[in-house]
C-alpha positions as CSV (number, residue, x, y, z in Angstrom):
1,M,-29.2,-0.2,1.4
2,K,-28.6,-0.7,5.1
3,P,-26.3,-3.2,6.8
4,A,-27.6,-6.4,8.4
5,K,-28.1,-6.2,12.1
6,F,-24.9,-6.6,14.2
7,K,-23.7,-6.2,17.8
8,F,-21.3,-3.3,18.3
9,L,-18.3,-3.8,20.5
10,R,-15.7,-1.1,21.4
11,P,-12.5,-2.3,23.1
12,V,-10.0,0.2,24.4
13,T,-6.9,-2.1,24.5
14,I,-5.3,-4.5,22.0
15,E,-5.8,-7.3,24.5
16,D,-9.6,-6.6,24.7
17,A,-9.8,-6.6,20.9
18,I,-8.0,-9.9,20.6
19,E,-10.3,-11.4,23.2
20,Y,-13.3,-10.4,21.2
21,L,-11.7,-11.8,18.0
22,E,-11.0,-15.1,19.9
23,E,-14.5,-15.3,21.1
24,Y,-16.4,-14.4,17.9
25,G,-13.9,-15.4,15.2
26,E,-15.3,-15.4,11.7
27,D,-18.6,-13.9,12.9
28,A,-16.7,-10.6,13.7
29,K,-15.3,-7.8,11.7
30,I,-12.8,-5.1,12.7
31,I,-13.7,-1.5,12.0
32,S,-11.5,1.5,12.4
33,G,-12.0,4.4,10.0
34,G,-14.8,2.5,8.2
35,Q,-14.0,4.0,4.8
36,S,-13.7,0.5,3.2
37,L,-15.9,-1.6,5.4
38,I,-19.0,0.6,5.6
39,P,-19.8,0.4,1.9
40,V,-19.3,-3.3,2.0
41,L,-21.7,-3.6,4.9
42,N,-24.3,-1.4,3.3
43,M,-24.3,-3.5,0.2
44,R,-24.5,-6.6,2.4
45,L,-21.4,-8.1,0.8
46,S,-20.4,-8.9,4.4
47,T,-22.9,-9.5,7.2
48,P,-20.9,-9.9,10.4
49,K,-22.8,-10.6,13.7
50,Y,-20.3,-8.5,15.6
51,L,-18.5,-5.3,14.7
52,I,-15.4,-4.6,16.7
53,D,-14.6,-0.9,16.7
54,V,-10.9,-0.5,17.5
55,S,-10.7,3.3,17.0
56,R,-10.3,4.0,20.7
57,I,-7.1,1.9,21.0
58,K,-4.8,4.9,21.3
59,E,-1.6,2.8,21.4
60,L,-2.1,2.0,17.7
61,N,-1.8,5.6,16.6
62,Y,1.8,6.7,16.0
63,I,4.5,7.5,13.4
64,K,8.1,6.9,14.5
65,K,11.5,6.0,13.0
66,E,12.9,2.7,14.2
67,G,16.2,2.0,12.6
68,S,15.8,1.5,8.8
69,F,12.0,1.7,9.0
70,L,9.2,4.2,9.6
71,A,6.9,2.4,11.9
72,I,3.3,3.5,11.5
73,G,0.6,2.3,13.9
74,A,-2.5,0.7,12.3
75,L,-4.9,3.4,13.5
76,T,-2.9,6.3,12.2
77,R,-5.1,8.2,9.8
78,H,-4.2,8.9,6.2
79,Y,-4.1,12.7,6.7
80,E,-1.6,12.2,9.6
81,V,0.8,10.4,7.3
82,E,0.2,12.8,4.5
83,E,1.1,15.8,6.7
84,S,3.9,14.1,8.7
85,E,7.3,15.9,8.5
86,L,8.9,12.6,9.5
87,V,7.3,10.8,6.6
88,Q,8.3,13.6,4.2
89,K,11.9,13.4,5.4
90,Y,12.4,9.7,5.4
91,C,9.9,8.3,2.9
92,P,8.8,11.0,0.4
93,L,7.2,8.3,-1.8
94,L,4.6,7.8,0.9
95,T,3.8,11.5,1.2
96,E,3.3,11.7,-2.6
97,G,1.2,8.6,-2.8
98,M,-1.1,9.6,0.1
99,K,-2.3,12.6,-1.7
100,N,-3.9,10.3,-4.2
101,V,-6.0,8.4,-1.6
102,G,-9.6,9.3,-2.1
103,H,-10.6,12.8,-1.0
104,P,-9.7,14.8,2.1
105,Q,-12.9,13.6,3.8
106,I,-11.8,10.0,3.3
107,R,-8.2,10.7,4.4
108,S,-9.4,12.3,7.6
109,R,-11.2,9.1,8.6
110,G,-9.4,6.2,6.9
111,T,-6.5,4.4,8.6
112,I,-3.3,2.9,7.4
113,G,-4.1,-0.5,9.0
114,G,-7.6,-0.5,7.6
115,S,-6.4,0.1,4.0
116,I,-3.7,-2.6,4.2
117,A,-6.0,-5.2,5.8
118,H,-8.7,-4.4,3.2
119,A,-6.1,-5.4,0.5
120,D,-7.7,-3.7,-2.5
121,P,-5.1,-4.3,-5.3
122,S,-5.9,-0.8,-6.7
123,A,-5.3,1.0,-3.4
124,E,-2.2,3.2,-3.1
125,L,-0.8,1.9,0.2
126,P,-0.4,-1.7,-0.8
127,C,1.4,-0.7,-4.0
128,M,3.8,1.6,-2.2
129,L,4.5,-0.9,0.6
130,S,5.2,-3.6,-1.9
131,A,7.6,-1.4,-3.9
132,L,9.5,-0.5,-0.8
133,R,9.5,-4.2,0.4
134,G,7.8,-3.2,3.6
135,E,6.4,-5.3,6.4
136,I,3.2,-5.8,8.3
137,V,3.2,-6.5,12.0
138,I,0.3,-8.7,13.0
139,I,-0.8,-9.4,16.5
140,G,-3.0,-12.2,17.9
141,P,-3.5,-14.4,20.9
142,D,-0.1,-16.1,20.3
143,G,1.8,-12.7,20.1
144,E,3.2,-10.8,17.2
145,R,4.5,-11.9,13.8
146,T,5.9,-9.8,11.0
147,V,5.2,-10.7,7.4
148,P,6.4,-9.2,4.0
149,T,3.9,-8.0,1.5
150,D,4.2,-11.0,-0.8
151,E,3.1,-13.3,2.1
152,F,0.4,-10.9,3.4
153,F,-1.5,-10.0,0.2
154,L,-3.0,-13.3,-1.2
155,T,-5.6,-12.2,-3.8
156,Y,-8.4,-9.7,-4.2
157,L,-9.4,-8.4,-0.8
158,L,-7.8,-11.4,0.9
159,T,-4.8,-11.5,3.3
160,S,-3.0,-14.0,5.5
161,L,-4.6,-12.5,8.6
162,E,-6.3,-15.1,10.7
163,P,-9.8,-14.5,12.1
164,N,-8.3,-13.9,15.6
165,E,-5.6,-11.4,14.5
166,L,-5.4,-7.7,13.6
167,V,-2.8,-5.4,12.0
168,K,-0.8,-3.7,14.6
169,E,1.8,-1.8,12.6
170,V,3.0,-1.2,9.1
171,R,6.7,-0.7,8.4
172,F,7.9,1.4,5.5
173,P,11.6,1.2,4.8
174,V,13.4,4.6,4.9
175,I,14.4,5.8,1.5
176,N,18.1,6.7,1.1
177,E,18.4,10.5,0.9
178,N,20.4,10.1,-2.3
179,F,17.6,8.2,-4.1
180,G,14.7,9.5,-6.1
181,S,11.2,8.2,-5.9
182,A,7.8,8.7,-7.7
183,F,4.2,7.5,-7.4
184,I,2.0,7.9,-10.5
185,E,-1.5,6.6,-11.1
186,M,-4.3,6.9,-13.6
187,T,-7.9,7.2,-12.5
188,R,-11.2,7.9,-14.3
189,R,-12.0,10.7,-11.8
190,H,-10.0,12.3,-9.1
191,G,-10.5,10.3,-5.9
192,D,-11.4,7.1,-7.7
193,F,-9.4,3.9,-7.2
194,A,-6.6,3.7,-9.7
195,L,-7.0,1.9,-13.0
196,V,-3.2,1.3,-12.7
197,E,-0.6,2.8,-10.4
198,V,3.2,2.6,-10.2
199,A,5.6,3.2,-7.3
200,A,9.3,3.6,-8.1
201,V,12.5,4.2,-6.1
202,V,15.9,4.5,-7.9
203,G,19.5,5.2,-7.0
204,L,22.4,6.0,-9.3
205,D,26.1,5.3,-8.7
206,E,29.1,7.6,-9.3
207,E,29.1,6.6,-13.0
208,G,25.5,7.6,-13.3
209,T,24.2,4.0,-13.8
210,F,21.4,2.4,-11.9
211,S,22.6,1.1,-8.6
212,F,19.2,0.6,-7.0
213,V,15.7,0.0,-8.4
214,Q,12.4,-0.9,-6.8
215,L,9.2,-1.0,-8.7
216,A,5.6,-2.2,-8.0
217,V,2.4,-1.9,-10.0
218,G,-1.1,-1.8,-8.5
219,G,-4.4,-2.4,-10.3
220,A,-3.0,-4.9,-12.8
221,G,-3.7,-8.1,-10.9
222,P,-5.2,-9.6,-7.8
223,T,-2.3,-8.2,-5.6
224,P,0.3,-5.5,-6.1
225,I,3.0,-6.8,-8.4
226,I,6.7,-6.3,-7.8
227,L,8.6,-6.0,-11.1
228,E,11.7,-7.8,-10.0
229,D,12.8,-8.8,-13.6
230,I,12.7,-5.2,-14.7
231,E,14.6,-4.1,-11.6
232,D,17.3,-6.6,-12.3
233,F,17.5,-5.6,-16.0
234,L,18.1,-2.0,-15.1
235,I,20.8,-2.4,-12.5
236,G,24.2,-1.3,-14.0
237,K,22.7,0.4,-17.0
238,E,22.5,4.0,-17.9
239,P,19.2,5.7,-17.1
240,T,18.4,6.6,-20.7
241,E,14.9,6.7,-22.2
242,Q,16.0,4.0,-24.6
243,V,17.1,1.7,-21.8
244,I,13.9,2.3,-19.9
245,E,11.8,1.7,-23.1
246,E,13.6,-1.7,-23.5
247,A,13.0,-2.5,-19.8
248,V,9.2,-2.0,-20.0
249,E,8.7,-3.7,-23.3
250,A,8.2,-7.0,-21.6
251,I,5.9,-5.8,-18.9
252,E,3.0,-7.7,-20.3
253,D,4.8,-10.9,-19.4
254,Y,4.4,-10.1,-15.7
255,L,0.9,-8.8,-15.7
256,D,-2.4,-10.6,-16.0
257,P,-5.1,-8.1,-15.2
258,E,-8.9,-8.6,-15.6
259,G,-11.1,-6.4,-17.7
260,D,-14.1,-4.7,-16.1
261,L,-16.6,-1.9,-16.8
262,H,-13.8,0.6,-16.1
263,S,-11.1,-0.7,-18.3
264,S,-10.1,-3.6,-20.6
265,A,-7.3,-5.9,-19.6
266,E,-5.3,-4.8,-22.6
267,Y,-5.7,-1.1,-21.7
268,R,-4.5,-1.8,-18.1
269,V,-1.3,-3.5,-19.5
270,H,-0.7,-0.5,-21.8
271,L,-1.2,1.9,-18.8
272,A,1.2,-0.1,-16.7
273,S,3.9,0.2,-19.4
274,V,3.4,3.9,-19.9
275,L,3.2,4.7,-16.1
276,T,6.2,2.6,-15.3
277,K,8.3,4.5,-17.8
278,R,6.9,7.8,-16.5
279,A,7.6,6.8,-12.8
280,L,11.1,5.8,-13.6
281,L,12.0,9.0,-15.4
282,T,10.4,11.1,-12.7
283,A,12.3,9.2,-10.0
284,I,15.6,9.6,-11.9
285,N,15.0,13.4,-12.2
286,R,14.5,13.5,-8.4
287,V,17.9,12.0,-7.6
288,P,19.8,14.8,-5.9
289,K,22.4,16.2,-8.3
290,G,25.9,15.5,-7.3
291,M,24.8,13.0,-4.7
292,M,24.9,9.6,-6.4
293,A,24.9,6.6,-4.1
């Protein structure tokens, strides 16, 4: 299929883009890399009258460390994050997860802001951002606002972005160098969206017990799910396989996935349990020896 007819607009500044959004509102769609939007347009699941191409707004392409965050501009492409030495140093979870995003061709065009704004609950970036308790910087006619993931992701493909706003920046918290992290997903084929994915970050104290745990699951609900109860359960306990087994036993109480042609709901819950255990054990093994926090 081909998309419905639209008028193509190409601003070169954030201000110009916001002016277009103000003028055309819900009749307009933002496009950057186009890896999520183009298929939707081709299937006519969305038929905007105006397409606003923001790919020439150079000020939205950057990766920099700002205090306890890695600030990544919305137009930074996936491959730039994947290959960034700054990301590898300060947020290795993100480096690992980016390698699972589609195929190299997709990572060469897709953008960080586009993936976050598209809000597919099976996408890697929303899951990692949720596990890390990251933030999204949104800009509109009234200026900037910063929102956490649990306020940004509302349900399937829906966020708290207003029609006259766009994602400016995504902030990934820096991971303590003494912590371990892991990202694991299960797909039907390499490059597919995940059936289920898990992101984990752990820290151990001098006694070898959990001092820090952050966990999120993607693909098992309408938004990424932060496993706060499991995190709380693990704090202060020894990182044994038995303890982790006990922690993930109740995971079905936190998840309510839907079944589809790719997987049943029951299988997704089972995968979430298996992958959460695997991600925790992998993250534990990556805690630097003799460097407990």
